[in-house]
N, C-alpha and C positions, 0 to 999 in steps of 0.2 A: 944384404943384397945392394944396398946403396953404394957400398964400396966397390963392389964388383962392377956395377952399372957405371960408376964414375971412372973406373979404370978403363973399361971398354968404350964408353960412349963420350966421356969427358964430364967433368964437374959441371960446367955450364949447361950441358944438355940435361942433366939430371935436375939441376935447379929450375930450368925451364918447364920440365915436366912436373915438378913439384908445384910450381905456380899455376900450370894448367890444371892440374888436379884439384887445387883449392877452388879455382874458377868454376870448375864442374860440379863442386859440392862433394868431392871425394877427399879422403884424408891424405894429407901430404906426407905423413910420417909412416905410412904403410905401403909396402912395395906391391904386393900381390893384389890384384883387382882395383888397385887405386893409381899409385904413381906409374905402375907398369902399363896400365891402360892408357894413361896420358902420354907415356913415352912412345906406345905404339902409334898414336895419332900423330905426333910430332915426326915420328920416322916416316910415315906415309906422305908427309908434306901436305896434309889436308888443311886447306884454307877455309875457315869457318867463321861464322858470326858468333862470338863467344856467348853472347846473351841468348840467342836462339838455341844454341847447343846446351847450354846449362839448363835452360827451360825444358827442352825435350828429354835430357836425362832425368831431371826431377820428376816429370810426368810419367816416364817409363818405369820408375821404381814402385 
């Protein structure tokens, strides 16, 4: 999936989503429900405080 995502969205955007996934406590090496979720957040141009979001994601699990 990473190859297809890189082709469609661009390598840099996928790397940004992987970085965001790590910051959210998700796995940056798994696409579904991990990097995919981070990519969707980036796609929506959601501006967030990373610490608060990471905390809220951890609490909701």
